[in-house]
N, C-alpha and C positions, 0 to 999 in steps of 0.2 A: 770686432772687425772694424778697420779703418779704411776709408775709401777716398781716393782722389778720382776724378773722372776717368782717368786711364788706368789706374792701378788700385786693386783692393788687396789688403793684407789681413790675414787671419792668423792668430797665434794659438797654438795648443801647448800648454805648459805641463811638464812633468816635474817630479821632485827635484831633479838637477839638470834638466834639459828643456829645450824649447824647440818646437817645430813651427817654422814660419812659412805659411802658404801664400804664394804670390799668384795673382790673377790679373792679366792684362798686359800693360806695357811698362817696362823699366827703362826710363830714359831721363833726359835732362830735367824734365818737369816733375818726374815722380821719384827720382833717386833720393831727394831729401826726406821724403816720407819713410822710405825704407831705413835710412840712417836713423831717423828719430825712433822708430820701433826697436831697432837693434840697440841703440844707445840706452833706451829704457830697459830693455831686457838685461843688458850687461850691468846696469846700475842695480837693478833687481831688489831694491830695499834691503841690501845686505845679503841676499841669497845668491850664492855663486852658481852659475850654470856651467857644467862641464862640457856641454855640447849644445850648439845651435845648429839646427838642420834647416836649410833653406830648400823648400819644395817648389820647384819651378814647373810642375806638371801642367799648370794652366797659364803659364806666361807665354804670350804670343809674340813679343818683340823685346829686344834688348839692344840698345845702341852703345856707343863708346862710353857715354856717361853712366849707363847701367853697369858696364864692365868695371869702370873705375870705382863705382860705389861698392861693388862686390870685393874688389881688391882692397879697398880701404877698410871694409868691414872685416875681412880676413886679417889684416894687420892689427886692427883694434882687438879682435878676439885673441890673437896670439899674445898681445901685450897684457891681457888680463887673465891669461891661462885658460881660455875656453877654446875648445876645438870647434871649427866650422866645417860643415860638410854641405854639399849641394847634391840634390837628388832630383830625379824625374825631369832631367833636362831635355826639352824638346829638340828634335833633330836639327831644326834650323838654328837654334841658339847654340847647340853643341858645335855646330860647324863654325859659327863665329868665334867661339871660344878656342877652337883648334887653330883657325886662321890667325888669331891674334896672339897665340902662345899662352893664353890664360888657362887653357884646359889642363896644362901640366902644373899650374900653380895652385888652382883651386882643387880642393879635395872632393872630387866628383864620384858619387856612388854609381856603380854599374847598375843599370836598370834591368 
């Protein structure tokens, strides 16, 4: 697990997939940490991940920088042939995704 004061990230790896657990705040200060973890996953020492699942169940805040990071990660995943899904989106963050139009772009699992 990697932790910045406002965000902690834990990753569970399967044979061809990864689940990324977020806890805390995804914002301008913490988005680079998420990018680093996703970049490392996608580099994967030659191991291709067919799915990256971002679990937001314990995310308390997400600002426009966090949304931008998610969209950039989605784009990066598409470029390397990896599916990105988002799950356990808290109601307050889901509302922000809806208001900004990103809910329709991100592959959000129904809870």
